[in-house]
Residue frames as qw, qx, qy, qz and C-alpha x, y, z in Angstrom:
[[0.361, 0.803, 0.368, -0.300, 126.82, 122.99, 145.21],
 [0.047, -0.659, 0.428, 0.617, 129.66, 123.79, 142.96],
 [0.721, 0.487, -0.271, -0.412, 129.63, 122.79, 139.23],
 [0.051, 0.400, -0.915, -0.024, 130.69, 119.38, 138.25],
 [0.727, -0.093, -0.453, -0.507, 128.69, 116.24, 137.39],
 [0.710, -0.117, -0.666, 0.196, 130.20, 113.90, 139.96],
 [0.300, -0.726, 0.239, -0.571, 129.63, 114.83, 143.65],
 [0.926, -0.272, -0.208, 0.162, 131.52, 111.91, 145.16],
 [0.568, -0.751, 0.045, 0.333, 134.52, 112.56, 147.27],
 [0.640, -0.120, 0.343, 0.677, 137.45, 112.46, 144.86],
 [0.299, 0.555, 0.391, 0.670, 135.98, 114.87, 142.21],
 [0.282, -0.914, -0.248, -0.155, 134.79, 117.21, 144.77],
 [0.606, -0.625, 0.159, 0.465, 138.18, 117.41, 146.37],
 [0.560, 0.106, 0.397, 0.720, 139.83, 117.85, 143.09],
 [0.149, 0.778, 0.394, 0.467, 137.56, 120.86, 142.33],
 [0.371, -0.922, -0.094, 0.057, 138.62, 122.76, 145.41],
 [0.393, 0.770, -0.406, 0.297, 141.89, 124.67, 145.31],
 [0.193, -0.516, 0.724, -0.415, 142.79, 123.43, 148.89],
 [0.885, -0.095, -0.167, -0.425, 140.96, 120.04, 148.46],
 [0.059, -0.443, 0.879, -0.167, 142.16, 117.18, 150.56],
 [0.704, -0.029, -0.569, -0.424, 140.66, 113.98, 149.51],
 [0.504, -0.063, -0.807, 0.302, 141.86, 112.02, 152.48],
 [0.034, 0.044, 0.521, -0.852, 140.44, 114.48, 154.99],
 [0.543, 0.029, -0.188, -0.818, 137.17, 114.64, 153.13],
 [0.650, 0.000, -0.744, -0.155, 137.09, 110.75, 153.09],
 [0.292, -0.075, -0.757, 0.579, 137.67, 110.71, 156.82],
 [0.264, 0.080, 0.289, -0.917, 134.89, 113.32, 157.58],
 [0.641, 0.035, -0.300, -0.706, 132.33, 111.54, 155.57],
 [0.791, 0.053, -0.588, -0.157, 133.08, 107.85, 156.18],
 [0.678, -0.044, -0.622, 0.389, 134.95, 107.54, 159.42],
 [0.008, 0.280, -0.377, 0.883, 134.44, 110.58, 161.62],
 [0.192, -0.335, -0.883, 0.266, 132.15, 109.77, 164.65],
 [0.224, 0.075, 0.172, -0.956, 129.92, 112.99, 164.45],
 [0.296, 0.383, 0.837, -0.256, 126.23, 112.18, 164.96],
 [0.029, 0.248, 0.546, 0.800, 124.01, 113.08, 161.90],
 [0.176, -0.653, -0.729, -0.108, 120.67, 113.08, 163.77],
 [0.165, -0.728, -0.299, 0.595, 121.17, 116.41, 165.70],
 [0.113, -0.219, 0.402, 0.882, 122.25, 118.01, 162.30],
 [0.140, -0.324, -0.755, -0.552, 119.02, 116.74, 160.66],
 [0.231, -0.657, -0.639, 0.326, 117.01, 117.74, 163.75],
 [0.167, -0.517, -0.005, 0.839, 118.24, 121.35, 163.24],
 [0.030, 0.034, -0.619, -0.784, 117.52, 121.22, 159.54],
 [0.129, -0.516, -0.818, -0.219, 114.02, 120.04, 160.15],
 [0.186, -0.718, -0.466, 0.482, 113.31, 122.75, 162.78],
 [0.125, -0.425, 0.220, 0.869, 114.76, 125.44, 160.61],
 [0.075, -0.046, -0.712, -0.697, 113.02, 124.38, 157.44],
 [0.137, -0.574, -0.807, -0.010, 109.65, 123.75, 159.15],
 [0.105, -0.689, -0.298, 0.652, 109.72, 127.27, 160.46],
 [0.058, -0.360, 0.372, 0.854, 110.66, 128.73, 157.08],
 [0.148, -0.101, -0.808, -0.561, 108.34, 126.64, 154.83],
 [0.497, 0.048, 0.437, -0.748, 105.35, 126.23, 157.21],
 [0.123, 0.045, -0.897, -0.422, 104.53, 123.01, 155.42],
 [0.697, -0.038, -0.119, -0.706, 100.89, 122.05, 154.47],
 [0.977, -0.040, -0.080, -0.191, 101.86, 118.46, 154.31],
 [0.287, -0.580, 0.750, 0.141, 104.57, 115.95, 155.09],
 [0.822, 0.375, -0.308, -0.298, 105.19, 113.53, 152.18],
 [0.662, -0.364, 0.654, 0.033, 106.44, 109.99, 152.93],
 [0.758, 0.566, -0.262, -0.190, 108.35, 108.32, 150.09],
 [0.803, -0.281, 0.425, 0.309, 111.18, 105.93, 149.36],
 [0.418, 0.806, -0.371, -0.195, 114.12, 106.47, 146.76],
 [0.952, -0.099, 0.206, 0.206, 116.50, 103.86, 145.48],
 [0.023, -0.841, 0.480, 0.251, 120.20, 103.91, 144.52],
 [0.918, 0.355, -0.174, 0.016, 121.46, 101.49, 141.90],
 [0.406, -0.745, 0.528, 0.032, 124.64, 99.74, 143.01],
 [0.725, 0.389, -0.567, -0.047, 127.22, 97.38, 141.76],
 [0.360, 0.248, -0.807, 0.397, 128.51, 94.52, 143.97],
 [0.630, -0.513, -0.565, -0.142, 127.23, 93.40, 147.46],
 [0.535, -0.110, -0.484, 0.684, 129.37, 95.32, 149.92],
 [0.115, -0.348, 0.006, -0.930, 127.53, 98.74, 150.09],
 [0.136, 0.142, 0.797, -0.571, 125.37, 98.74, 153.27],
 [0.500, 0.406, 0.449, -0.619, 121.82, 97.68, 152.64],
 [0.405, 0.393, -0.546, -0.619, 122.36, 96.74, 148.98],
 [0.481, 0.051, 0.864, -0.140, 120.25, 93.88, 147.62],
 [0.055, -0.159, -0.728, -0.664, 118.37, 92.72, 144.66],
 [0.098, 0.529, 0.678, -0.501, 115.08, 94.42, 145.06],
 [0.298, 0.789, 0.497, 0.202, 112.61, 96.62, 143.36],
 [0.411, -0.289, 0.046, 0.863, 114.39, 99.81, 142.15],
 [0.294, 0.819, 0.401, -0.288, 112.11, 102.73, 141.49],
 [0.076, -0.719, 0.360, 0.589, 114.94, 104.59, 139.67],
 [0.063, -0.262, 0.858, 0.437, 115.21, 101.75, 137.21],
 [0.675, 0.113, -0.080, -0.725, 111.58, 100.75, 137.23],
 [0.858, 0.116, -0.482, -0.134, 112.52, 97.04, 137.81],
 [0.858, -0.483, 0.095, 0.147, 114.18, 94.58, 140.26],
 [0.575, 0.659, -0.291, 0.388, 117.88, 95.43, 140.41],
 [0.654, -0.227, -0.400, 0.600, 120.91, 95.65, 142.86],
 [0.015, 0.684, 0.089, 0.724, 120.22, 98.71, 144.83],
 [0.151, -0.220, -0.651, 0.710, 119.80, 100.51, 148.21],
 [0.196, -0.652, -0.547, -0.487, 116.49, 101.87, 149.27],
 [0.166, -0.098, -0.474, 0.859, 115.87, 104.68, 151.69],
 [0.121, -0.740, -0.661, -0.043, 112.67, 106.04, 153.28],
 [0.280, 0.102, -0.114, 0.948, 112.30, 109.79, 153.61],
 [0.026, -0.798, -0.584, 0.147, 109.80, 112.37, 154.91],
 [0.317, 0.220, 0.190, 0.903, 109.62, 115.71, 153.26],
 [0.043, 0.628, 0.415, -0.657, 108.05, 119.06, 154.33],
 [0.248, 0.180, 0.592, 0.745, 106.11, 120.59, 151.48],
 [0.337, 0.647, 0.310, -0.610, 103.86, 123.42, 150.23],
 [0.694, 0.633, 0.334, 0.081, 103.19, 124.15, 146.56],
 [0.306, 0.924, -0.189, 0.128, 106.08, 126.58, 146.48],
 [0.098, 0.667, -0.692, 0.257, 108.82, 125.02, 148.53],
 [0.965, -0.192, -0.117, -0.137, 109.86, 121.62, 149.96],
 [0.139, 0.651, -0.705, 0.246, 112.87, 119.88, 151.72],
 [0.762, -0.160, -0.625, 0.051, 113.50, 116.40, 153.25],
 [0.441, -0.734, 0.250, -0.453, 113.36, 116.41, 156.97],
 [0.642, -0.407, 0.636, -0.134, 114.42, 112.77, 157.85],
 [0.641, 0.412, -0.603, -0.236, 115.89, 109.69, 156.32],
 [0.692, -0.362, 0.607, -0.148, 116.35, 106.05, 157.11],
 [0.289, 0.431, -0.784, -0.342, 118.09, 103.35, 155.17],
 [0.913, -0.073, 0.081, -0.394, 116.10, 100.21, 154.56],
 [0.138, -0.470, 0.872, 0.001, 118.08, 97.13, 155.61],
 [0.726, 0.133, -0.499, -0.454, 116.91, 94.05, 153.55],
 [0.862, -0.407, 0.198, -0.229, 116.25, 90.82, 155.43],
 [0.920, 0.218, -0.200, 0.256, 119.33, 89.14, 154.06],
 [0.260, 0.593, -0.406, 0.645, 121.41, 91.62, 156.03],
 [0.609, -0.656, 0.057, -0.442, 119.64, 91.01, 159.38],
 [0.903, -0.365, 0.225, -0.008, 121.68, 87.84, 160.53],
 [0.802, 0.413, -0.093, 0.422, 124.87, 88.23, 158.34],
 [0.526, -0.793, -0.016, 0.307, 127.21, 89.31, 161.09],
 [0.613, -0.151, 0.302, 0.715, 130.32, 89.57, 158.80],
 [0.261, 0.572, 0.460, 0.627, 128.47, 91.78, 156.37],
 [0.262, -0.914, -0.272, -0.151, 127.03, 93.92, 159.06],
 [0.643, -0.598, 0.092, 0.469, 130.41, 94.28, 160.74],
 [0.519, 0.093, 0.359, 0.770, 132.21, 95.32, 157.51],
 [0.034, 0.623, 0.385, 0.680, 129.52, 97.95, 156.71],
 [0.143, 0.103, -0.458, 0.871, 129.39, 99.16, 160.34],
 [0.492, -0.501, -0.436, -0.563, 125.66, 98.50, 160.90],
 [0.275, -0.410, 0.562, -0.663, 124.91, 99.31, 164.63],
 [0.104, -0.152, -0.955, 0.231, 123.73, 96.74, 166.94],
 [0.221, 0.451, 0.597, -0.625, 119.97, 96.73, 167.26],
 [0.442, 0.490, -0.228, -0.716, 119.42, 97.89, 163.62],
 [0.426, 0.033, 0.898, 0.109, 117.68, 94.93, 161.79],
 [0.004, 0.250, 0.721, 0.647, 115.17, 94.24, 159.09],
 [0.197, 0.486, 0.491, -0.695, 112.22, 96.58, 159.44],
 [0.398, 0.626, 0.595, 0.310, 109.54, 97.10, 156.67],
 [0.215, 0.303, 0.175, 0.912, 109.48, 100.45, 154.91],
 [0.387, -0.679, -0.437, -0.444, 106.10, 101.04, 156.49],
 [0.663, -0.646, -0.267, 0.268, 107.48, 100.78, 160.04],
 [0.547, -0.067, 0.021, 0.834, 110.53, 102.92, 158.99],
 [0.027, -0.521, -0.271, -0.809, 108.22, 105.69, 157.70],
 [0.584, -0.703, -0.363, -0.180, 106.12, 105.52, 160.93],
 [0.694, -0.460, -0.164, 0.529, 109.32, 105.68, 163.07],
 [0.379, 0.204, 0.107, 0.896, 110.57, 108.76, 161.09],
 [0.232, -0.652, -0.298, -0.658, 107.29, 110.61, 161.68],
 [0.680, -0.653, -0.326, 0.068, 107.22, 109.57, 165.27],
 [0.654, -0.129, -0.100, 0.739, 110.92, 111.00, 165.53],
 [0.126, 0.354, 0.175, 0.910, 110.05, 114.21, 164.01],
 [0.457, -0.678, -0.390, -0.422, 106.85, 114.51, 166.14],
 [0.759, -0.481, -0.273, 0.345, 108.95, 113.80, 169.24],
 [0.478, 0.081, -0.043, 0.874, 111.07, 116.81, 168.43],
 [0.039, 0.596, 0.435, -0.674, 108.01, 118.97, 168.96],
 [0.049, 0.095, -0.498, -0.861, 107.29, 119.57, 165.31],
 [0.621, 0.300, 0.341, -0.638, 103.58, 120.04, 164.42],
 [0.342, 0.066, 0.887, 0.304, 102.54, 117.13, 162.22],
 [0.449, 0.306, -0.104, -0.833, 100.42, 118.51, 159.27],
 [0.889, 0.291, 0.063, -0.347, 98.46, 116.32, 156.74],
 [0.449, -0.358, 0.776, 0.263, 100.47, 113.22, 155.91],
 [0.724, 0.547, -0.106, -0.406, 100.59, 112.38, 152.24],
 [0.369, -0.382, 0.815, 0.233, 102.03, 109.27, 150.53],
 [0.447, 0.235, -0.649, -0.569, 101.67, 107.17, 147.28],
 [0.888, -0.124, -0.143, -0.419, 99.76, 103.84, 147.18],
 [0.620, 0.245, -0.682, 0.300, 102.88, 101.95, 148.19],
 [0.064, 0.012, -0.686, 0.724, 102.12, 103.19, 151.78],
 [0.481, -0.026, 0.063, -0.874, 98.32, 104.12, 151.36],
 [0.723, -0.046, -0.576, -0.377, 97.25, 100.62, 150.33],
 [0.418, -0.010, -0.808, 0.415, 98.28, 99.43, 153.87],
 [0.447, -0.707, -0.315, -0.449, 95.30, 99.75, 156.01],
 [0.750, -0.478, -0.304, 0.343, 97.45, 98.99, 159.12],
 [0.439, 0.078, -0.009, 0.895, 99.59, 101.96, 158.25],
 [0.163, -0.520, -0.259, -0.798, 96.72, 104.21, 157.96],
 [0.649, -0.651, -0.368, -0.139, 95.19, 103.02, 161.22],
 [0.701, -0.210, -0.262, 0.629, 98.65, 103.51, 162.87],
 [0.154, 0.258, 0.061, 0.952, 98.56, 107.21, 161.81],
 [0.413, -0.578, -0.368, -0.600, 95.02, 107.50, 163.00],
 [0.746, -0.454, -0.422, 0.245, 95.90, 105.98, 166.46],
 [0.490, -0.144, -0.194, 0.838, 98.48, 108.78, 166.87],
 [0.065, 0.781, 0.418, -0.460, 95.85, 111.43, 166.06],
 [0.139, -0.383, 0.450, 0.795, 97.29, 112.37, 162.60],
 [0.637, 0.584, 0.264, -0.429, 95.47, 113.29, 159.52],
 [0.400, -0.205, 0.726, 0.520, 96.30, 111.75, 156.10],
 [0.706, 0.577, -0.001, -0.411, 95.32, 111.87, 152.38],
 [0.402, -0.398, 0.785, 0.252, 96.88, 108.74, 150.82],
 [0.538, 0.311, -0.581, -0.526, 96.74, 107.18, 147.37],
 [0.644, -0.086, 0.722, -0.238, 95.00, 103.64, 147.59],
 [0.048, -0.035, 0.915, 0.399, 94.52, 100.78, 145.35],
 [0.568, -0.008, -0.117, -0.814, 90.97, 100.73, 143.65],
 [0.617, -0.023, -0.776, -0.132, 90.89, 97.07, 144.40],
 [0.013, 0.032, -0.734, 0.678, 90.66, 97.74, 148.13],
 [0.315, -0.437, -0.801, -0.260, 87.35, 96.71, 149.45],
 [0.134, -0.018, 0.348, -0.928, 84.71, 98.79, 151.33],
 [0.029, 0.585, 0.811, 0.003, 81.04, 98.97, 152.08],
 [0.003, 0.684, 0.291, 0.669, 78.71, 102.07, 151.55],
 [0.016, 0.258, -0.461, 0.849, 78.45, 104.68, 154.15],
 [0.621, -0.236, 0.044, -0.746, 74.71, 103.84, 154.74],
 [0.699, 0.037, -0.712, -0.046, 75.44, 100.13, 155.26],
 [0.530, -0.531, 0.394, -0.530, 74.38, 98.87, 158.81],
 [0.266, 0.156, -0.948, 0.079, 75.33, 95.61, 160.40],
 [0.725, -0.357, -0.146, -0.570, 72.70, 93.33, 161.85],
 [0.287, -0.394, 0.812, -0.321, 72.84, 90.84, 164.88],
 [0.559, -0.009, -0.773, -0.299, 72.10, 87.34, 163.83],
 [0.781, -0.480, 0.018, -0.399, 69.95, 85.37, 166.37],
 [0.209, -0.537, 0.795, -0.188, 71.90, 83.51, 168.88],
 [0.714, 0.080, -0.625, -0.306, 71.78, 79.72, 168.07],
 [0.786, -0.530, 0.078, -0.310, 72.36, 78.62, 171.64],
 [0.926, -0.086, 0.050, 0.365, 75.81, 76.92, 171.07],
 [0.611, 0.168, 0.024, 0.774, 79.18, 78.54, 171.41],
 [0.147, -0.404, -0.181, 0.885, 79.82, 82.32, 171.68],
 [0.418, 0.763, 0.347, -0.350, 77.21, 84.77, 170.27],
 [0.604, 0.462, 0.403, 0.509, 77.65, 85.41, 166.53],
 [0.259, -0.322, 0.041, 0.910, 79.31, 88.75, 165.71],
 [0.404, 0.737, 0.236, -0.489, 77.22, 91.51, 164.04],
 [0.478, -0.014, 0.628, 0.614, 77.56, 91.37, 160.24],
 [0.320, 0.443, -0.148, -0.824, 76.61, 93.25, 157.09],
 [0.752, 0.309, 0.534, -0.234, 74.18, 91.74, 154.87],
 [0.691, 0.721, -0.058, -0.020, 75.83, 92.93, 151.61],
 [0.839, -0.174, 0.072, 0.511, 79.40, 91.84, 150.86],
 [0.187, -0.777, 0.166, 0.578, 82.18, 94.40, 150.51],
 [0.728, 0.596, 0.299, 0.158, 83.16, 95.51, 147.15],
 [0.611, 0.057, 0.082, 0.785, 86.11, 97.31, 145.41],
 [0.037, -0.596, -0.167, 0.785, 86.39, 101.08, 145.65],
 [0.011, -0.151, 0.565, 0.811, 86.17, 101.35, 141.91],
 [0.084, -0.445, -0.854, -0.254, 82.59, 100.00, 142.06],
 [0.095, -0.652, -0.489, 0.571, 81.54, 103.08, 144.10],
 [0.062, 0.403, -0.256, -0.876, 81.96, 105.30, 141.08],
 [0.406, 0.484, 0.769, 0.097, 78.88, 105.07, 138.80],
 [0.230, 0.476, 0.420, 0.737, 77.37, 107.26, 135.99],
 [0.304, -0.848, -0.349, -0.259, 75.39, 109.05, 138.77],
 [0.622, -0.448, -0.167, 0.619, 78.47, 110.09, 140.76],
 [0.077, 0.990, 0.120, 0.012, 78.72, 113.87, 141.03],
 [0.696, -0.025, 0.046, 0.716, 82.15, 115.22, 139.84],
 [0.049, 0.987, 0.114, -0.107, 83.17, 118.90, 140.04],
 [0.651, 0.556, -0.152, 0.494, 86.00, 120.66, 138.36],
 [0.576, -0.785, 0.006, 0.226, 88.84, 121.65, 140.80],
 [0.467, 0.739, -0.305, 0.378, 91.94, 123.67, 140.19],
 [0.829, -0.495, -0.142, 0.219, 94.89, 122.95, 142.48],
 [0.451, -0.601, 0.205, 0.627, 98.08, 124.89, 141.42],
 [0.403, 0.838, -0.180, -0.321, 99.63, 126.80, 138.69],
 [0.858, 0.023, 0.398, 0.325, 101.55, 124.57, 136.22],
 [0.361, -0.330, 0.391, 0.780, 103.99, 125.55, 133.38],
 [0.015, -0.229, -0.642, -0.731, 101.19, 125.63, 130.88],
 [0.419, -0.418, -0.205, -0.779, 98.45, 127.26, 132.99],
 [0.541, -0.312, 0.502, -0.598, 96.30, 126.37, 135.95],
 [0.219, 0.094, -0.966, -0.099, 96.05, 122.65, 136.58],
 [0.593, -0.042, 0.191, -0.781, 92.47, 121.39, 136.79],
 [0.220, 0.022, -0.953, -0.206, 90.60, 118.09, 136.78],
 [0.660, -0.365, -0.206, -0.624, 87.28, 116.62, 137.88],
 [0.166, 0.181, -0.849, 0.467, 86.92, 115.15, 141.39],
 [0.665, -0.441, -0.371, -0.474, 84.34, 113.39, 143.59],
 [0.121, -0.356, 0.736, -0.563, 84.06, 112.69, 147.26],
 [0.758, -0.256, -0.490, -0.345, 82.33, 109.47, 148.42],
 [0.445, -0.512, 0.581, -0.449, 82.03, 108.18, 152.03],
 [0.782, 0.086, -0.596, -0.161, 82.87, 104.55, 152.47],
 [0.701, -0.580, 0.367, -0.192, 83.54, 102.09, 155.25],
 [0.370, 0.562, -0.739, -0.023, 86.88, 100.25, 154.55],
 [0.894, -0.181, 0.098, -0.398, 86.12, 96.60, 155.15],
 [0.637, 0.419, -0.639, 0.103, 89.39, 94.55, 154.73],
 [0.807, -0.325, -0.455, 0.189, 90.49, 92.06, 157.48],
 [0.434, 0.059, -0.373, 0.818, 92.78, 94.68, 158.94],
 [0.262, -0.384, -0.090, -0.881, 90.09, 97.25, 159.11],
 [0.765, -0.425, -0.366, -0.316, 87.69, 94.70, 160.91],
 [0.769, -0.148, -0.476, 0.399, 90.36, 93.49, 163.23],
 [0.261, 0.148, -0.257, 0.919, 91.43, 96.97, 164.39],
 [0.463, -0.417, -0.195, -0.758, 87.73, 98.05, 164.78],
 [0.813, -0.369, -0.446, -0.053, 87.39, 95.07, 167.18],
 [0.617, -0.042, -0.422, 0.663, 90.48, 95.97, 169.05],
 [0.009, 0.267, -0.103, 0.958, 89.47, 99.60, 169.52],
 [0.600, -0.444, -0.244, -0.619, 86.07, 98.44, 170.82],
 [0.475, -0.524, 0.550, -0.444, 87.68, 96.46, 173.51],
 [0.321, -0.130, 0.938, 0.011, 87.79, 92.95, 171.97],
 [0.156, -0.137, -0.840, -0.501, 85.64, 90.76, 169.72],
 [0.144, -0.525, -0.823, 0.162, 82.75, 90.29, 172.21],
 [0.046, -0.673, -0.338, 0.657, 82.23, 94.15, 172.55],
 [0.071, -0.143, 0.487, 0.859, 82.46, 95.13, 168.94],
 [0.467, 0.457, 0.424, -0.627, 79.15, 96.42, 167.53],
 [0.659, 0.317, 0.621, 0.284, 80.11, 95.51, 164.03],
 [0.275, 0.941, 0.149, -0.126, 80.10, 99.05, 162.85],
 [0.731, 0.098, 0.143, 0.660, 82.99, 99.87, 160.54],
 [0.169, -0.681, -0.123, 0.702, 84.28, 103.45, 160.68],
 [0.507, 0.825, 0.250, 0.021, 83.53, 105.98, 157.88],
 [0.458, -0.425, 0.295, 0.723, 86.28, 107.29, 155.80],
 [0.371, 0.807, 0.043, -0.457, 86.42, 109.80, 152.93],
 [0.690, 0.103, 0.573, 0.431, 87.30, 108.65, 149.41],
 [0.195, 0.740, -0.156, -0.624, 88.60, 111.21, 146.95],
 [0.708, 0.240, 0.607, 0.270, 88.37, 110.13, 143.28],
 [0.051, 0.620, -0.303, -0.722, 89.76, 111.76, 140.10],
 [0.600, 0.342, 0.688, 0.223, 88.30, 111.30, 136.67],
 [0.091, -0.328, 0.292, 0.894, 89.39, 113.80, 133.96],
 [0.556, 0.470, 0.116, -0.676, 86.82, 114.90, 131.43],
 [0.605, 0.497, -0.477, -0.399, 88.32, 112.90, 128.57],
 [0.115, 0.253, -0.954, 0.113, 88.59, 109.54, 130.40],
 [0.654, -0.217, -0.525, -0.500, 86.02, 106.89, 130.78],
 [0.773, -0.473, -0.411, 0.103, 87.03, 105.74, 134.24],
 [0.401, -0.905, 0.134, 0.042, 88.86, 107.23, 137.37],
 [0.677, 0.522, -0.371, 0.363, 92.65, 107.67, 137.22],
 [0.194, 0.349, -0.618, 0.677, 93.25, 108.30, 140.98],
 [0.633, -0.612, -0.415, -0.230, 91.88, 107.28, 144.25],
 [0.188, 0.385, -0.585, 0.689, 92.88, 108.70, 147.77],
 [0.568, -0.598, -0.565, -0.006, 91.62, 107.79, 151.26],
 [0.055, 0.434, -0.328, 0.837, 91.58, 110.28, 154.04],
 [0.330, -0.458, -0.754, 0.335, 90.44, 110.25, 157.60],
 [0.070, 0.068, 0.066, -0.993, 89.44, 113.94, 157.21],
 [0.449, 0.451, 0.666, -0.389, 85.59, 114.37, 157.28],
 [0.419, 0.437, 0.657, 0.449, 83.78, 114.45, 154.01],
 [0.067, 0.960, 0.270, -0.021, 82.80, 118.13, 154.66],
 [0.439, -0.518, 0.258, 0.688, 86.47, 119.14, 154.28],
 [0.440, 0.759, -0.115, -0.466, 86.51, 121.54, 151.23],
 [0.921, 0.285, 0.232, 0.128, 87.19, 119.35, 148.18],
 [0.433, 0.847, -0.210, 0.226, 89.77, 121.93, 147.01],
 [0.267, -0.730, 0.586, -0.227, 91.94, 121.37, 150.07],
 [0.856, -0.096, 0.507, -0.023, 91.70, 117.57, 149.69],
 [0.790, 0.574, 0.109, 0.185, 92.73, 117.79, 146.06],
 [0.162, 0.899, -0.328, 0.240, 95.57, 120.17, 146.84],
 [0.529, -0.576, 0.604, -0.151, 97.00, 118.00, 149.62],
 [0.909, 0.146, 0.389, 0.031, 96.63, 114.82, 147.48],
 [0.700, 0.671, 0.038, 0.241, 98.45, 116.49, 144.58],
 [0.168, -0.927, 0.331, -0.042, 101.16, 118.10, 146.75],
 [0.835, -0.280, 0.393, 0.265, 103.24, 114.96, 146.53],
 [0.679, 0.673, 0.064, 0.285, 104.62, 116.35, 143.17],
 [0.037, -0.948, 0.296, -0.112, 106.96, 118.65, 145.10],
 [0.709, -0.508, 0.473, 0.126, 109.21, 115.88, 146.16],
 [0.793, 0.452, 0.247, 0.327, 109.96, 115.07, 142.54],
 [0.215, 0.927, -0.140, 0.275, 111.50, 118.47, 142.58],
 [0.538, -0.703, 0.465, -0.020, 113.57, 117.58, 145.83],
 [0.888, -0.069, 0.403, 0.210, 114.77, 114.28, 144.20],
 [0.655, 0.665, 0.112, 0.341, 115.75, 115.93, 140.99],
 [0.027, -0.910, 0.291, -0.292, 117.78, 118.55, 142.85],
 [0.643, -0.592, 0.481, -0.058, 119.20, 116.23, 145.41],
 [0.874, 0.056, 0.430, 0.219, 120.21, 113.59, 142.82],
 [0.678, 0.559, 0.224, 0.421, 121.19, 115.64, 139.82],
 [0.094, 0.907, -0.093, 0.401, 122.39, 118.84, 141.48],
 [0.364, -0.743, 0.463, -0.319, 123.74, 117.89, 144.78],
 [0.415, 0.411, -0.811, 0.047, 124.83, 114.17, 144.20],
 [0.724, -0.299, 0.359, -0.508, 122.47, 112.27, 146.59],
 [0.986, 0.079, 0.139, -0.055, 123.12, 108.98, 144.63],
 [0.560, 0.683, -0.415, 0.219, 126.83, 109.69, 144.04],
 [0.520, -0.667, 0.496, -0.197, 128.00, 108.33, 147.44],
 [0.722, 0.408, -0.556, -0.059, 130.66, 105.71, 146.79],
 [0.170, -0.433, 0.773, -0.431, 131.36, 104.61, 150.42],
 [0.579, -0.131, -0.775, -0.216, 129.98, 101.36, 151.90],
 [0.230, -0.107, -0.777, 0.576, 129.33, 102.08, 155.56],
 [0.182, -0.729, -0.660, -0.002, 126.17, 102.81, 157.53],
 [0.325, -0.685, -0.124, 0.641, 127.83, 105.83, 159.14],
 [0.219, -0.184, 0.447, 0.848, 129.07, 107.13, 155.80],
 [0.009, -0.475, -0.741, -0.474, 125.74, 106.73, 154.07],
 [0.234, -0.816, -0.513, 0.129, 123.98, 108.71, 156.82],
 [0.321, -0.536, 0.069, 0.778, 126.73, 111.41, 156.85],
 [0.226, 0.075, 0.594, 0.769, 126.29, 111.82, 153.16],
 [0.093, -0.633, -0.692, -0.334, 122.49, 112.10, 153.05],
 [0.350, -0.747, -0.335, 0.456, 122.80, 114.54, 155.97],
 [0.333, -0.390, 0.242, 0.824, 125.22, 116.76, 154.08],
 [0.045, 0.274, 0.630, 0.726, 123.22, 116.76, 150.84],
 [0.196, -0.742, -0.641, -0.005, 120.12, 117.60, 152.87],
 [0.347, -0.650, -0.135, 0.662, 121.89, 120.51, 154.42],
 [0.214, -0.130, 0.466, 0.848, 122.97, 121.69, 150.97],
 [0.065, -0.482, -0.743, -0.460, 119.40, 121.40, 149.65],
 [0.269, -0.799, -0.474, 0.254, 117.92, 123.20, 152.76],
 [0.304, -0.482, 0.067, 0.819, 120.40, 126.06, 152.12],
 [0.080, 0.115, 0.597, 0.790, 119.29, 126.43, 148.56],
 [0.156, -0.657, -0.711, -0.194, 115.57, 126.23, 149.62],
 [0.317, -0.723, -0.322, 0.523, 116.11, 129.05, 152.16],
 [0.212, -0.346, 0.287, 0.868, 117.92, 131.20, 149.66],
 [0.002, -0.338, -0.731, -0.592, 115.02, 130.67, 147.13],
 [0.246, -0.731, -0.627, 0.105, 112.43, 131.66, 149.76],
 [0.125, -0.974, -0.071, 0.175, 114.27, 134.91, 150.49],
 [0.791, 0.402, -0.040, 0.460, 117.32, 135.58, 148.20],
 [0.097, 0.782, -0.212, 0.579, 118.28, 138.73, 150.16],
 [0.678, -0.671, 0.124, -0.275, 118.24, 137.29, 153.62],
 [0.048, 0.555, -0.805, 0.203, 121.20, 135.95, 155.55],
 [0.882, -0.129, -0.395, -0.223, 120.74, 132.18, 155.96],
 [0.375, -0.635, 0.580, -0.346, 121.78, 131.25, 159.54],
 [0.280, 0.240, -0.929, 0.021, 123.20, 127.85, 160.42]]
């Protein structure tokens, strides 16, 4: 938290009157302390202090040179907006409109690392850690936090996660609510659509119930007759932030949605063909000719639209987190190469940001460990 542009080990040690670079290097990169109990305590303390309305799932990238840093590969780098040599981490943040803090992290291990024993050994990747998709990493992080006894609020994510029907269904199976950005090309059917049962032809298994009309993209559900209303969701630097929003009920109809509906019904032969209703939130500002944002939620359509909008838009808070974590606290300044060192580094940076968050919430209060 001290001044100084670089927050890697050497410049930090040099800024301290009694700085010991070797000791700091040992503490971050080689020391065997377990970061998970530290992050667990941070999550408990910050959840109590913030009382989050949402948990935001996201991923962040760290541009790197060379091939030795754990998890580094040529992949899409959000920081640079293109494919580049980088690390990628998945995170879960607690957030309200006034405060936020990361609760958990996991480093994404690209497929090329999975079976490269020499590379894994040099970077200290633990046995049992392999290539897992970012979606599964995110689900595992939320499972871990819920397993600690933390109450799971509404889960928010961008379209990188929300466009996965299987990810949304996995959240539903756990009984969690979400508001997630989705791709307007995702297909669905109208809420009033009903399947019919074709007559049995006498050969083979009975034909499954089906809908008469084909599924169509979400964007097609917004017509000139769609009723939009003005909604304000928070105070911005230039005044109250407002836009026009509409709520439409749809039946997501992709292959994943149909397959999961069959499984939940007890199998293909027992499915009645009815796809579940979901709520689609759409934003179309006054000065645009078409929508600019789509969010899918498993909350009922009767949920106050102001709440849906506020939760959907609350993802902005983590941009504040990343700005402070990267530019103020050195999240992307780690120069080590090991799995353990990376997790130690992000844990210490998270602790620093948690401390600052608690001080902002109550500047006069003593901040316990």
